[in-house]
C-alpha positions in Angstrom: 8.0 -16.5 13.8 7.4 -19.6 16.0 9.6 -22.1 17.8 12.5 -19.8 18.5 13.5 -19.4 22.1 13.5 -15.9 23.6 17.3 -16.2 24.0 17.9 -17.4 20.4 17.7 -16.0 16.9 16.4 -17.1 13.5 19.1 -17.3 10.9 18.2 -15.9 7.4 20.5 -17.6 4.9 21.7 -16.7 1.4 20.2 -19.9 0.0 17.8 -22.7 0.9 19.9 -24.8 3.3 22.3 -24.7 6.2 25.3 -24.8 4.0 24.6 -21.2 2.9 26.0 -18.2 4.8 23.9 -16.4 7.3 22.9 -13.0 5.9 21.1 -11.7 9.0 19.6 -12.9 12.2 16.1 -12.1 13.5 15.1 -11.8 17.1 12.0 -13.7 18.2 10.2 -10.4 19.1 11.1 -8.7 15.8 8.5 -7.5 13.4 6.8 -9.0 10.4 8.4 -11.5 8.0 6.9 -11.6 4.5 7.0 -14.8 2.3 8.0 -13.9 -1.2 6.3 -17.0 -2.7 9.3 -19.2 -3.5 9.8 -22.4 -1.6 12.4 -25.2 -1.9 11.6 -28.3 0.2 11.5 -27.0 3.8 13.0 -23.6 2.9 11.0 -20.4 2.3 12.3 -17.2 0.6 11.4 -14.3 2.8 11.8 -10.6 3.1 12.5 -9.0 6.5 14.1 -5.7 7.4 14.3 -4.8 3.7 16.5 -7.8 2.9 15.6 -11.1 1.3 16.9 -14.6 2.3 15.9 -18.1 3.2 14.5 -19.6 6.5 13.3 -23.0 7.4 9.5 -23.1 7.2 9.2 -24.8 10.6 9.9 -21.4 12.2 7.2 -19.5 10.3 3.4 -19.2 11.0 0.8 -17.9 8.6 -1.1 -14.9 9.9 -4.1 -13.7 7.9 
């Protein structure tokens, strides 16, 4: 996760856009986020903490 202030959270949404409900929030220091492969414009389907949802790709970094 990148670009999220230490005092902020990353919203994981039910669908690919801000109009969808927030399913969970992730703290900047939280563990790994896994991309599931599906992307829609600037939104990426992810799995974190055993749940799936959508986040804006600008807050993700690829780690090999």
